[in-house]
N, C-alpha and C positions, 0 to 999 in steps of 0.2 A: 375451506382450508386457506384459499388465497386471501380472502378478506381477513381471516384470523391472523395470518402472518403479517399483513400490512398494518394491522392495528397494533401489533406488538412493538415493532420497531420500523419506523419509516424515516429514511434519511432526508428529512425536510428541514426548513428553516426553524420549525418548532423544535425538532430534535437538536439542532445545533445550539439553539438558545437554552435548551434544557441542560445540555452538557456544560455550557458556560456557567449556568446558575448553580448546578448541583456540585460542581467541583471547585467552586470558589474562584474561577477565572474571571477577570474583569475584561471589559471590552478593549482595554488598552493592552492587556497581557495576551489576550487570545483574540487576535484581530485579523481583519482582512489583510492579505499580503500587500505590503506597501514598500517593498525594497527589492533591489536587484542582487544577483549573485554572479560575480565575474561578468561574462558577456551575456548572461540571461537577464533580460531587462524586466522592468516592473510589469509591463503588459503581458509578457510571456509567463511570469510567475503567477499573475492573477488568473490567467487562462488555465494553468495546470493545477493550481493549489487553491484550497478553500480558506484556510486560516492557519495561524501559527501561535506558538507560545515562545516568547523571547527571541523570535526570529530576527527582528530588527536589530536587537543587541548583537546577535550572532553576526549579522551582515556588517555592522559597524566595526566589530573587532576584526573581521576578515579583511575589510578595506584597509585597516591600519596595520596589517601584516601579522596578526596573530595566527599561529598554526591552526588551520580550520579544515573541517571535513564534514560532508553530509553522508550519512550511513542509512542503509535500508537492508532488508532481507526478504527471502521468499521461502515459504513452506514447500515441502516436497511430498505432500501426501497424495498428489494427483498431478495430471498434466496441467501446464499453465493455462489458465482461463483468461478471458479478456480483462477482468479486474486486475490480475497480476501483470498482464502485458501493459496495461495503462501505467502501472508503476514502473515497469522496466523502461518504458518510453520516457517517463519523467526523469529518472536517475541518469539515463543515457544522455538526455538533452543537457542536464547539468554537467555531466562528465565532459561532453563535447564542447561545452561553453568555457571550459578551463577550470571548473571547480574540482577540488579534491573530493573523491567519492569512494565509498566502500559498499560492496554488495556481498552479502553473506547468504549462501545456500544452506537451508536448515535441514541437512541430511540427518544429523543426530536427533533433531527435533522430530522428524518423521518417524525415525526408528523408535525413539523413546516414548513419545507422547501420542503417536498416531498408529502404532501397531504394525508398521511396515517392516518387512524382513531386511536385514542389513545388506544382503546381496542385491536385492531389488533396488534399494535406495542408492547404493554406491554405483550401480550401473546407470541409473537414471540421472544422477547428478552431472555426469560428463555431458550428456545431451543438453541438459538445462543450461549448463555453463556455455556451451557452444551457441545455443540459441540467443542468450544475452549478448554474446559477442557479435553474432550475425545481425542483431537488431542495431548494433553500432557502438556498443560499450567498448572502451579502450582501457586496458590495464596499464596505463602509462605511469611514470614516476608520480607518486602522490596519490594514486588511486589503487584500489584493491578489489579483486574479484576472487572469492575463495569459498570453500566449503567449511564445515565444522570438523568433520572426521579427521582431516589431514592436519589439523592445527591443535594438538593437545595442549599447547601453551595457553590457549584461551580457556581450556578446562581448568587449568591451574588458577587462572584469574577468577573463574567462577567459584572455585573452592574457597579462595581467599575472601570473596565477598559474601559467602553464605552466612557467616556469623552475624551479618548486618541485616538479615532477613528473618521474618517470623511467619508462622502459619497465617496469622491474621492479615499480613501483607498480601498474600496470594488470594485470600478470600475476598479482598476488596479490589482485586485487579482483573476480574473477569471481563472479557469483551462485552460490548454493549448488546450483542445479539446472542449471548450465552443461552438465553431462554429458548431461542429457536433451536440451537444445537441440542439442548436437553430434550426438547419435544421430539426431535428426530432420532433420539437414541444414540447420539455420538458424543455426548458430554454428560458426565455425572459428577461434576465438581472437580476439585483440584486433586488429581492423583499424584503420587510421588513422582512419576515420570513427567507429568506436566509441570510440576514445580521445578524439576531439574531443567526442563526446556526453557522456562522463563528466566531462571537464574543464568543460564548460558546466554540467552538473548541480552540480558543486562551486561554480562561480561563482554559480549561483542562490542558494546558501546564503550565500556570503561577501559578495555584493553587498548583502545585507540590512544588513550592518554598514557597508561602505564608502560606500554611497550613501543608506541609510535610517536609519542611526544605531542599529541594534539590536546590543547587545552580548550578549544572552542569546537564543540561537536553538535551537529544538528541531526536529529533522528527523523527520517521521512517514513510515515506510515499512513494508513487510512484512519479517519477520525474515530472509528469504532474501537481502535486500539490505543487511544490516547492514554488510557490508564497505565499501560506499560511504560510510557515515558515518564509519567508522574511517579511511578514506583522507582524507576531508575534514578530520577532526580533526588528522591528521598535517600537512596543508597549512597549517592555521591555526597549528600549532606552529612549522613551518618559517618562516612569514612573521612570526612573533612578533606576532600580532594579539590584542588584548584581548577575545577572544570565548569565552564559555562555550557550547560546542557539545554539545548533548545529542541522544539518539536515543530515540524511542518507537516500539514495533513492534506492529503489529496482529496479531491472530490470522489465520493463513493458512487460507483456505478450500481444502480439498482439491479437486483437479480431478476431473472426471468421466472416465469411460472408463479409469480406472486411473492417470491422470496425478497427480503429486504436488501440483500447484497449477493454478488456472485461468490461462491465458495466451492472449493474442491470437495468439501465434506457434505454439501447439500446437493444431492442428485437432482438434476433438472433445473438448477438455478443458473447455469452458466453455459457459455460457448467456450470451448477450449481448442487447443491445436489439433485435436483429433476429430473434431466435428466435421461432418461432410458438408460440401457446399450446399446441397439441397436442404439439409437440416438448418444450416445457418440462415439461409434465405427465409425459410419457413418461420423460424423463431423471430427474426427481425421484422418481417412483414406483418406478422400476426400480433405484434405487441399493440395493445389498445391505444388509440389516438384520440379518443372521444373528448377527453378533458382539454386537449389542445395546450397542455402545459408542458414545456420542454423539460422542466425539472422533475416531472413525475413520470417521464417516459424513458424506459431503459434503452430503447433503440437510439433515441436522440443522444442520450448520454454516451453511448458507445461511439457514435459518430464524432462526438466532441472530444472524448478522452482517448480513444484508440485510433488516432489518425494524426495527420500532419497538416490538417486544414488551417488556413490563416483565420484570424479573427473575423475578417471581412467575409470569408467563405462561410464561416459558422453563422454569421448574422443572416446571410442569404438562406441557409438551411433552416434557421429558426423561423424566418418569415414563411418559407415554403411549408414547414410543419404546421404552422398556425393558420395559414391562409390558402395554401395550395390545395389542389384536388388530390384525391387518393392516388390517381394515376401518376401525378407529378411527384408525390412523396415516394411512391413505390419505385419510380425510375431513379430517384436520388439514392435510395437504398441499394438498388441494383448496381449503380455506378460505384458506390462505396465498396460493396462486396467485391466486385471484379477488379477495381483499380487499386484498392488499398488493403482490405482485410485479407483476402486470399493470398496475395503475395507476402503479407506480413506473417501469416500463419505458416506459410510454406518455408519460412526460415528455420522451422523446427526440424 
């Protein structure tokens, strides 16, 4: 089963090249990050992000005073795992660097598309929101931290954009690991609830223009979700809205137990805020290191993306991973778990 999963979708250079080719992106349009945002410099951007679409144009418009914002969101079908937390760190760093940002908690998405009870979702969202704030996100002027349930005006926007969407649009917008979800029995194509959830996600973007006056919007997601931004761009075009909609994509942390990514829906694929210290240590220490490739090792990716290490410190860890003894590598993991990961998860 492990090999089967890895063969289906591996987030490697081959995968990234395939995404670019199949979706008509050019190396110029969908390129390595080569710009800064406010006080978040180019080196920091490259450390946190993999690639972008129209990001350089977004950054240029922001520099010249165009009303600009970076937006992202989080599903609430389970406890936050390290993949989600890596995204929380990214948006928080941009927020702290002075960039206008939006974070949307997908409580209606979990209720409508993931089968969660409304009471459970509404109870859970408050803790999720406090966790994001505890990590360091600040809801200052120009930045937004909200849920979906408490903002019916965004559902109004979703209804207005619905006439610009077709069933075929959804069929062409599945995540790149939909085949894995299907095999695990948690996805059987686009249900009506899932279509509503994606329509509301697109409304989360467009509402920033129609109600908050932003004409320059960048969506921050994992690369496996790039089709959502592509569909949103198509809706913006069909509605003839004066929006520059860009996408910036974070590095994908490979899942544990052979899964291609961490997911709340894929049991055994992730470490989350409820994982015990012993379980965390066991999963990180037992991740195979035989290939000595940092890009193919989930533990190294976690140390890179769910931490505040400097580039120099990561270079040292990469050298240790590739050339150090097992004892040295295990000691580095222990230090990471004790000094960074457990305190971070404790903010829940």
